[in-house]
N, C-alpha and C positions, 0 to 999 in steps of 0.2 A: 749263616751266610748263604746268600743266593748266588749260584752260578748259571752259566748258559751250557754247561756240559749235559750231555744226555744222562737221564736218570733211568737205570735199569731196575725192573722189578720194584717199582715204587707205587704207591696207591694213586690211582688217577683222581682228579677232582670230581666232585659229585654235587648233587642237589639234594637238600633235604626234602621231605615230603611237603612241608609248607611252601618252600620255594617251587616245587614242581606243580603243585596246586595252583599257584599264582601265575607261573609261567603258561600253564595249560589254559587258564581264564584270559590271559593276554593273547594267547595264539588263537583261541576261539573268536575273540573280538576282531582279530586281523583277518579272520576268514580263510586262512591258508593252512591247512592241516599238515603240509610239508615243511613248515617252519621248525626250527630247533633254536635253542639259545647258544650262542657262541661266546664263550669267554676267552679273552685275549689279554695279553700283557704287552704294553707298549712303553718305550722309553720315555721319560719325561715326568712331570710332577714335582713336588717339592722334595721327595725323597729318592728319586731315581726311576722308578717305574710306576705306571698307573695301570689300572684294570679298565678294560672295555667289556661291555656286555651288550649284545645286540642280536635281533632275529636274523637268521641266515636260512636259506632254502638250498644252499650248495654244500655238500659234504665232500671234501677233498679226499683223495686216497690215503693221504698220510695223517688225517685227522684222528685224534683220540675221541672216541664216542662212548658216552656213557648214557645209561637211561634209567630215570627214576619214575616210577608210576606212569609209564608211558611217555614221558617228555625226555627228549634228547638233549644232552649237553655236548657240544662240540669245542675241542681245543686243538689250536694248530700245534705242530711239533716244536716250533721255537718257544712258545708259551708254556708247553707242558711241564719243563723242569722247575719253572718258577711258581707253578700253581699245584705241584705233586701234593696229593693228600688234602687240598682244600675243599671245604664245603661252603656251598652257595646257599644261604639261608634267606627266607622272607621273614621279617619281623613286622608284626602289626602292633604298633604302640600307641593306639590311639591318639590322644591329643599330642603326644610327643612326637608323632610322625611315623610313617611306615616306609618300608623300603628293603632292598636287598642288602645283604651284609656278607662279607667273605671271610670266613675263618680260615687263615692260611698258615699252616705250620712252618712253611719256608720263609715266611716273611720275619725279618729280625726286628724291624721297627717300622712306624707309620708317621705319617705327619699330622699336625693339629687338624687339617681338613678332612682326614680320614678317606682321602681320594687316592693317595700315592703311598709307595712302600719301597723298602729296600731289603 
C-alpha cells in the first residue's frame, strides 16, 4: 500500500546503467550539461497516481538527488515515499518499441495503459 507518510531510511529511487546512458544521450542532444532527470508522482490516471519524468536544471534544497554513471535523478519530497526503491530502466526492445520503465516496489497495482499506479 502506498502512503504519503515520510519514509525514513528507505532506498532512494535510482537509474539503471542503461537508463543513465539513454538520459545522458538525450541531455547531450539538449546541449545543457546542467540538466538532470526529474521523477515525480502526480495524482491522476486510471489507478490513482501517474509518473512524470522530465529534464530539470533546478535542484531544490529538499530534493532527493541520486547519481548513476554521472547522470543525476531528482525526486521531490512529496513524491519520494511513492517511489522509494524504484528503478528507472531503459529498455530497447527493437520492433516492440523502446522506452523508459519504472520498477517500483511501492506499487501495488497498475492500470492496463501502464501509465498509472496505486
